[in-house]
C-alpha positions in Angstrom: 115.1 127.5 102.1 116.7 130.9 102.5 118.3 129.9 105.8 119.8 126.7 104.3 121.1 128.6 101.3 122.6 131.3 103.5 124.3 128.7 105.6 125.7 127.1 102.4 127.2 130.4 101.3 128.9 130.8 104.7 130.7 127.4 104.1 133.8 127.0 102.0 134.5 123.8 100.0 136.5 121.1 101.7 140.2 120.5 101.0 141.8 118.0 98.7 144.9 116.4 100.4 147.7 114.9 98.3 149.1 112.1 100.5 152.9 112.4 100.8 153.9 108.9 99.5 157.2 109.0 97.6 157.1 105.2 97.2 153.9 105.3 95.2 154.7 108.6 93.4 157.8 107.0 92.0 155.6 104.3 90.6 153.4 106.9 88.9 150.5 106.5 91.3 149.2 109.4 93.3 146.7 109.1 96.3 144.4 111.8 97.4 141.8 112.3 100.2 139.0 114.9 100.1 138.8 116.1 103.7 135.1 116.1 104.6 135.9 116.6 108.3 136.1 120.4 107.8 132.3 120.8 107.3 130.5 122.7 110.1 129.3 119.4 111.6 132.6 117.6 111.0 131.8 114.9 108.5 130.8 113.9 105.0 127.2 113.6 106.2 126.8 117.4 106.3 126.3 117.3 102.6 123.7 114.6 102.9 121.8 116.3 105.6 121.6 119.6 103.7 120.3 117.7 100.6 117.8 115.8 102.6 116.4 118.9 104.3 116.1 120.7 100.9 114.4 117.6 99.4 111.9 117.4 102.2 111.2 121.1 102.1 110.7 121.1 98.3 108.3 118.1 98.7 106.3 119.9 101.3 107.1 117.3 104.0 108.4 119.8 106.6 106.4 122.6 108.2 106.7 124.9 111.2 107.0 122.9 114.5 107.4 119.6 112.7 109.5 117.0 114.6 112.3 115.6 112.4 113.2 112.0 113.0 116.1 110.0 111.6 117.5 106.5 111.8 121.3 107.1 112.2 124.4 105.6 113.7 125.7 109.0 114.5 127.2 111.3 111.9 124.0 111.9 109.8 122.2 112.6 113.0 124.7 115.2 114.1 124.4 117.0 110.8 120.6 116.7 110.7 120.4 118.1 114.3 122.4 121.1 113.0 120.0 121.8 110.2 116.9 121.2 112.4 118.2 123.8 114.8 118.9 126.1 111.9 115.2 125.8 111.0 113.9 125.8 114.6 112.6 122.3 114.4 112.7 119.5 117.1 115.0 116.6 116.2 115.1 113.0 117.3 117.8 110.5 116.3 117.1 106.8 116.5 120.3 104.7 116.9 121.7 101.5 118.4 123.1 101.3 121.9 126.9 101.6 121.5 127.0 104.6 119.2 130.0 106.7 120.1 129.5 108.9 123.2 131.1 111.9 121.3 128.5 111.7 118.5 125.7 111.5 121.1 127.1 114.6 122.8 127.3 116.4 119.5 123.6 115.6 118.7 122.7 117.1 122.1 124.9 120.1 121.5 122.7 121.0 118.5 119.5 120.5 120.5 118.7 117.0 119.3 117.4 114.0 121.3 118.5 110.4 121.0 116.3 107.4 121.1 118.1 104.0 121.5 117.3 100.6 120.2 119.0 97.3 120.9 119.9 96.2 117.3 120.8 98.1 114.2 118.0 96.5 112.2 115.4 98.0 114.7 116.2 101.6 113.8 113.9 101.8 110.8 110.6 100.8 112.4 111.3 102.7 115.6 112.0 106.0 113.6 108.9 105.5 111.6 106.8 104.9 114.7 108.3 108.0 116.5 107.6 110.2 113.5 104.0 109.0 113.4 103.5 109.4 117.1 104.8 113.0 117.0 103.0 113.9 113.7 106.5 114.6 112.4 108.6 113.6 109.4 110.9 110.5 109.2 113.8 111.8 107.0 114.7 108.2 106.0 118.3 108.7 104.7 118.5 105.1 103.6 115.7 105.6 101.0 116.3 109.2 99.9 120.1 109.6 100.0 120.5 108.6 96.3 117.8 111.0 95.0 118.1 114.0 97.2 121.4 115.2 95.6 121.7 116.5 92.1 124.2 114.1 90.7 124.8 116.1 87.5 126.6 118.8 89.4 125.5 122.0 91.3 128.6 121.8 93.6 128.0 118.2 94.8 130.8 116.2 96.1 131.6 114.6 92.7 131.8 117.8 90.8 134.0 119.3 93.6 136.4 116.3 93.6 137.0 116.4 89.8 137.4 120.2 89.8 140.0 120.1 92.5 141.9 117.4 90.6 142.1 119.4 87.4 145.7 120.6 87.9 147.2 117.4 89.3 149.6 115.0 87.5 146.7 112.6 86.7 143.6 114.9 86.8 141.1 112.2 86.0 141.3 109.5 88.7 141.7 105.9 87.7 139.6 105.0 90.8 137.4 106.8 93.3 137.0 104.9 96.5 134.1 105.4 99.0 132.5 103.5 101.8 128.7 102.9 101.8 126.2 103.4 104.6 123.2 104.6 102.8 124.9 104.3 99.3 124.0 108.0 98.5 127.6 109.1 98.0 128.5 106.1 95.7 125.3 106.8 93.7 126.1 110.5 93.3 129.7 109.8 92.2 128.9 106.9 90.0 126.2 108.8 88.1 128.4 111.9 87.8 131.3 109.8 86.3 129.0 108.4 83.7 127.3 111.7 83.0 130.7 113.4 82.4 132.1 110.3 80.6 135.2 110.0 82.7 137.4 106.9 82.5 137.1 106.4 86.3 136.1 103.3 88.2 134.0 103.5 91.3 135.2 101.2 94.2 133.2 100.7 97.4 135.3 99.7 100.4 133.0 97.5 102.5 133.8 96.3 106.0 133.4 92.7 107.1 129.8 92.0 108.2 128.2 94.3 105.7 125.6 93.0 103.2 126.7 95.2 100.3 129.5 93.1 99.0 127.4 90.0 98.8 124.5 92.0 97.2 126.8 93.5 94.6 127.9 90.0 93.6 124.5 88.3 93.3 121.9 91.1 93.1 119.6 89.5 95.8 118.1 92.4 97.6 116.6 90.2 100.3 120.0 89.3 101.7 120.8 89.9 105.4 124.1 90.2 107.2 125.3 90.6 110.8 126.2 94.3 110.2 129.5 96.2 110.4 131.6 97.0 113.4 133.1 100.0 111.6 130.8 102.9 112.6 129.0 104.7 109.8 129.5 102.3 107.0 128.2 98.8 106.1 124.7 97.7 106.7 122.8 94.5 107.8 120.3 94.9 105.0 120.4 96.1 101.5 119.4 99.8 101.6 117.3 101.3 98.8 119.9 104.0 98.1 122.7 101.6 97.3 122.7 101.3 93.5 124.5 98.1 92.7 124.9 98.9 88.9 126.9 102.0 89.6 129.7 100.2 91.5 132.6 98.8 89.4 134.4 97.1 92.3 133.9 96.0 95.9 136.8 95.5 98.3 136.0 93.7 101.6 138.1 95.1 104.5 138.8 93.3 107.7 138.0 95.3 110.9 141.6 95.0 112.2 142.8 96.4 108.9 140.4 99.3 109.0 141.6 100.2 112.5 145.2 99.7 111.6 144.9 101.9 108.5 143.1 104.6 110.6 146.0 104.7 113.0 148.7 104.6 110.3 147.1 107.4 108.3 146.9 109.4 111.5 150.7 108.9 111.8 151.2 110.0 108.2 149.0 113.1 108.5 149.8 114.1 112.1 146.1 114.2 113.0 143.5 111.6 113.9 141.0 110.3 111.4 137.9 108.1 111.8 137.7 104.3 111.2 135.7 104.5 108.0 138.6 106.5 106.5 140.9 103.6 107.4 138.6 101.3 105.5 138.9 103.6 102.5 142.7 103.6 102.7 142.9 99.8 102.7 140.9 99.7 99.5 143.1 102.5 98.0 146.3 100.5 98.7 144.8 97.4 97.3 144.0 99.1 94.0 147.4 100.9 94.0 149.2 97.5 94.4 147.1 96.1 91.5 147.9 99.1 89.3 151.7 98.8 90.0 151.6 95.1 89.3 149.9 95.8 86.0 152.4 98.6 85.1 149.7 101.2 85.3 150.0 104.8 86.5 147.2 107.2 87.6 145.5 108.7 90.6 143.3 107.2 93.3 140.9 109.5 95.1 138.9 108.8 98.3 137.4 110.6 101.3 138.6 111.5 104.7 135.1 111.0 106.2 135.4 112.6 109.6 137.8 113.4 112.4 139.2 110.9 114.7 138.4 113.2 117.7 134.9 111.8 117.7 136.3 108.3 118.5 138.7 109.1 121.4 136.8 106.8 123.8 136.4 104.0 121.2 138.4 103.4 118.1 141.2 105.7 119.2 141.5 104.0 122.6 144.0 101.0 122.4 142.3 99.2 125.3 138.8 99.5 123.7 140.2 98.4 120.3 142.1 95.4 121.9 138.9 94.3 123.6 136.9 94.3 120.4 139.3 93.6 117.6 142.3 92.0 119.2 146.0 92.9 118.5 146.3 95.3 115.6 150.1 95.7 115.8 151.0 93.4 112.8 148.2 94.9 110.6 149.3 98.4 111.5 153.0 97.7 110.6 151.9 96.2 107.3 149.9 99.4 106.5 152.8 101.6 107.5 155.1 99.6 105.2 152.7 99.9 102.3 152.4 103.7 102.8 156.2 104.1 103.0 155.9 107.7 103.8 158.6 109.7 105.5 156.5 110.2 108.6 154.7 106.9 108.6 156.3 105.5 111.8 154.5 104.0 114.7 156.1 106.4 117.2 154.7 109.4 115.2 151.1 108.4 115.9 149.0 111.3 117.2 
């Protein structure tokens, strides 16, 4: 516990970025991204991993020499490997073949091992079996993400977002937009908004192939889906941590639009971002267009989930993208036009 708390004190809060979008500012609509890529392990999942380790320690599930096992497509595993090394514990990540090589390398950098399965829906049973075989602990982010974080405050992501917005033109966002993998972040933000009685809607940006949108519409937890091709968000099954009643709006985002928005936002910011951040941006622009049509002003706040450097051999590689998603040129130009920023030009792409 002391090691984790000391590590927390060595880390600063993440930055809030006001997007330079005169087109939307003139309409009274301001867009923001909280930059979670600046955590020590480079993504939003650093917060989740810290919470999961504290939760497991306080429940007496971890002990000296205990092997920590997690089912993860990458970012959570990177962050959990970091905390396992901090505590001197062995770590194994169970993930599908095809997870980005950069994330696999980062897990190895922190001393973790990777165990691969063929399909995304096989990670749960494989992780559970490995933990039992090693007499270890299966961290199970998909079950415990929504309960491991204190949603009332204590410097969680929601409290940080609203505190950083305090001096902006529209300090209470009209919308907060997040993606969902476990559903833990949407649960934390949704509960915090209600607890603080903010007039803020929670929107989940969901990639095509994910089950969450259909589940939100009908409430059938037995639904299955093919799964998302946008790494880190969307799931083939309804995860226990996705709390449907906390989500006010779902926006389904096509893969080509996620990739196009990722690249367009990189042009605007002068730095690479990951594909799930592109998914978030598409939903933000959808909501902004609806607000403008309705004559509404306000702010929209979302997350820059991780750095695009992790995806150089995949989503940041035009050949790789073309082979999996086709031609994104028209979608990218559409996003650039919607952004309307002074630097949002294709030739400015990092």
